[in-house]
C-alpha positions in Angstrom: -45.6 54.4 -133.7 -46.9 58.2 -134.4 -49.5 59.9 -133.0 -51.3 63.2 -132.9 -54.5 64.3 -131.4 -57.7 66.2 -133.2 -60.6 67.0 -132.1 -60.6 64.8 -129.2 -59.0 61.9 -130.4 -55.6 60.3 -131.0 -55.1 59.2 -134.4 -51.7 57.1 -135.6 -50.5 57.6 -138.6 -47.6 56.7 -141.0 -45.6 58.5 -143.3 -43.7 56.8 -146.4 -40.9 57.5 -148.7 -40.2 61.2 -150.0 -41.6 64.1 -152.3 -44.9 66.1 -152.7 -47.0 64.5 -149.9 -49.6 62.4 -151.1 -52.8 61.4 -148.8 -54.3 57.9 -148.9 -57.8 57.7 -147.2 -59.2 54.2 -146.4 -62.1 53.0 -146.6 -65.4 51.7 -144.5 -63.8 50.2 -141.5 -60.7 49.5 -142.7 -57.7 50.1 -140.9 -54.6 51.8 -142.4 -52.8 48.4 -141.8 -55.2 47.2 -144.7 -53.2 49.2 -147.7 -51.5 46.3 -150.1 -47.7 47.1 -149.3 -47.0 46.9 -152.8 -49.4 49.8 -153.2 -47.7 52.0 -150.7 -44.3 51.2 -151.8 -45.0 52.2 -155.8 -46.8 55.1 -154.8 -44.1 56.7 -152.0 -40.7 55.6 -155.0 -42.2 59.4 -156.3 -44.5 60.6 -153.5 -44.3 61.3 -149.5 -47.3 58.3 -148.8 -49.3 59.4 -145.4 -51.7 56.6 -144.5 -53.5 57.0 -141.2 -56.4 55.2 -139.4 -59.8 57.3 -139.3 -61.3 57.1 -136.1 -63.2 53.9 -134.7 -60.1 52.0 -136.9 -56.5 50.5 -136.1 -54.7 52.1 -133.6 -56.4 55.1 -133.5 -59.1 55.8 -131.0 -62.7 54.8 -131.3 -65.3 57.1 -129.3 -69.0 55.2 -129.2 -70.5 58.1 -130.9 -72.4 59.5 -134.2 -69.7 59.9 -137.0 -70.4 62.1 -140.1 -68.9 63.0 -143.2 -68.0 66.0 -142.4 -66.4 64.7 -139.2 -64.0 62.3 -141.0 -62.7 65.8 -143.4 -62.2 67.8 -140.5 -60.1 65.1 -139.0 -58.2 64.7 -141.8 -57.4 68.4 -142.1 -56.6 68.4 -138.6 -53.7 66.0 -138.9 -52.5 67.5 -142.0 -52.6 70.8 -139.9 -50.1 68.9 -136.8 -48.1 67.8 -139.7 -47.5 71.2 -141.4 -49.3 70.4 -144.6 -50.9 72.9 -145.7 -51.5 71.1 -149.0 -51.4 67.7 -150.5 -52.4 65.5 -153.0 -55.2 62.6 -151.7 -56.6 59.4 -153.0 -59.3 57.7 -150.9 -61.4 54.9 -151.7 -64.8 53.7 -151.3 -66.1 55.4 -148.1 -62.1 57.2 -148.2 -63.7 58.3 -152.0 -66.2 60.0 -150.0 -65.0 61.2 -147.6 -62.4 63.1 -150.1 -65.3 64.3 -151.8 -66.1 66.4 -148.5 -62.4 67.5 -148.9 -62.7 68.8 -152.8 -66.0 70.6 -151.8 -65.0 72.1 -148.1 -61.0 72.4 -148.4 -60.0 72.6 -151.9 -57.3 75.4 -151.0 -55.4 72.8 -149.4 -55.2 70.2 -152.4 -53.1 69.8 -155.5 -55.7 67.3 -156.6 -57.5 64.7 -155.9 -58.0 61.0 -156.7 -61.8 59.1 -156.4 -61.3 55.3 -156.0 -64.5 53.1 -156.0 -66.8 55.7 -154.7 -70.4 56.9 -154.7 -71.7 60.8 -154.3 -74.2 59.5 -152.4 -77.6 59.8 -151.4 -80.8 59.7 -154.2 -78.3 60.7 -156.8 -76.3 57.6 -156.7 -77.2 54.0 -158.1 -77.3 51.2 -155.2 -75.4 48.2 -154.8 -77.5 45.4 -156.7 -79.4 42.9 -153.9 -77.1 40.0 -154.0 -74.2 42.1 -152.7 -76.6 43.6 -149.9 -77.6 39.9 -148.8 -73.9 39.0 -148.5 -73.3 42.5 -146.8 -76.0 41.4 -144.4 -75.0 38.0 -143.9 -71.5 39.0 -142.3 -73.1 40.9 -139.1 -73.6 37.3 -137.8 -70.0 36.2 -138.6 -66.4 36.3 -136.9 -64.2 39.1 -138.7 -62.0 36.5 -140.4 -65.2 34.6 -141.6 -66.1 38.3 -142.5 -63.2 39.0 -144.3 -63.0 36.2 -146.6 -66.9 36.7 -147.4 -65.7 40.3 -148.4 -64.1 38.8 -151.1 -67.1 38.1 -153.6 -67.5 41.9 -153.3 -64.0 43.2 -154.6 -62.9 40.3 -156.6 -63.9 38.0 -159.2 -64.3 34.4 -158.5 -61.5 33.4 -160.7 -58.8 36.6 -158.7 -59.8 34.8 -155.6 -59.4 31.1 -157.3 -55.7 32.5 -158.4 -54.4 35.1 -155.6 -55.7 32.7 -152.7 -52.3 32.9 -151.0 -52.0 36.7 -151.5 -55.7 37.4 -150.2 -55.3 34.8 -147.1 -51.7 37.4 -146.4 -53.6 40.6 -146.6 -56.5 39.2 -144.8 -54.2 38.2 -141.8 -52.5 41.5 -141.7 -56.0 43.2 -141.6 -56.9 41.1 -138.8 -54.3 42.3 -136.2 -56.1 45.7 -135.6 -60.2 44.4 -136.0 -62.4 47.2 -136.4 -65.1 46.5 -133.2 -68.9 46.1 -134.2 -69.4 49.4 -132.7 -67.7 51.6 -134.7 -68.3 49.8 -137.9 -71.7 50.2 -137.4 -70.8 53.8 -136.8 -68.7 54.2 -139.7 -72.2 53.3 -141.8 -74.4 55.2 -140.6 -71.5 57.6 -141.3 -71.6 57.1 -145.0 -75.7 57.9 -145.0 -74.4 62.0 -143.9 -72.3 62.8 -147.3 -74.2 66.2 -148.6 -71.8 66.9 -151.2 -73.1 66.2 -154.6 -74.5 69.8 -154.9 -71.3 71.2 -154.2 -69.4 69.3 -157.2 -69.4 71.0 -159.5 -67.6 73.7 -157.8 -64.6 71.7 -157.3 -62.1 73.3 -159.1 -59.1 71.0 -157.8 -58.0 68.4 -160.7 -59.8 64.9 -159.9 -59.1 61.7 -161.4 -61.9 59.4 -160.6 -61.0 55.4 -160.8 -62.8 52.5 -160.6 -63.5 48.9 -161.5 -65.7 47.8 -164.3 -67.5 45.0 -162.6 -68.0 46.7 -159.0 -70.9 45.1 -157.4 -70.6 47.4 -154.1 -70.1 50.6 -155.6 -71.4 49.8 -158.8 -68.8 51.8 -161.5 -72.0 54.2 -163.0 -71.0 56.1 -159.6 -67.5 56.8 -160.7 -69.3 58.3 -164.0 -72.0 60.3 -162.2 -69.4 61.4 -160.0 -66.9 62.8 -163.1 -69.6 64.0 -164.9 -70.3 66.8 -162.3 -66.6 67.8 -161.2 -65.3 70.3 -163.8 -63.1 68.7 -166.0 -62.2 65.4 -163.7 -60.9 62.5 -165.8 -62.2 59.1 -165.7 -60.7 55.7 -165.9 -62.2 52.6 -165.6 -59.9 49.2 -165.5 -61.6 46.3 -167.1 -61.7 43.0 -165.4 -61.6 44.6 -161.7 -63.9 45.1 -159.3 -64.6 47.2 -156.3 -60.7 45.9 -154.9 -59.4 47.5 -158.0 -56.6 48.7 -156.3 -55.0 45.6 -155.7 -56.1 43.7 -158.4 -54.8 45.8 -161.2 -52.4 47.6 -158.7 -50.1 48.0 -161.6 -51.9 50.0 -164.4 -53.6 52.0 -161.5 -50.5 52.9 -160.3 -49.1 54.1 -164.0 -52.3 55.9 -164.5 -52.2 57.6 -161.0 -48.5 58.5 -161.2 -49.4 60.2 -164.5 -51.8 62.3 -163.5 -50.3 63.1 -160.1 -47.2 64.3 -162.6 -49.2 66.8 -164.6 -50.6 68.5 -161.4 -47.6 69.1 -159.2 -48.0 71.2 -156.0 
């Protein structure tokens, strides 16, 4: 399995397909194996998709120390350096979208485009999740990884979607459970999300940006995407109806079409 050494840790990564490079950045506590294979396959038909495990997840090292958004972004840049990729496209979801904002704010010369999925500008500029969602999050602390994974479905999908796609979601869960994020690393990721301080820099981002989310997101309300798109000059906003935080799974085909059209307009 391919690894690269960055800033004192070993990061695991994979490369799929051929074409212009597209860096996938996953969310809080999520290993790269959690990406839906169908999404990677669809995007790798037109681009070279690079997935990796953020420190603390998957097959990457998991030092028990403070993590920050700036650190995650620096890791991603070092990965691109080691892969000899001076300029790429980036797609980040949830916390990965926070990392992508950090990249756009401080390393924008390295990116031909940014796609920010179901994410937040953070801090006082963000709209928080409703109390019901926070209660579900808090309740997962005492669960097994498998129980917590199923509980998370409530935060990502509608009841109808869970009912009609139960087999798919179970398969996705079992795949993700191959690389469970340790509790301490998950907590470090949560603490890292509190360090995002890029809101004042969003207006300076000149990289073509697409902001995407689900209208019914109960974890990071879709208004956060509206705020981000308003702040980044020229950003495009696409909100998918009847979709939540897991929109990149539940409305995968419309998302792929939207992303491929956007990326085609902004080649390297």
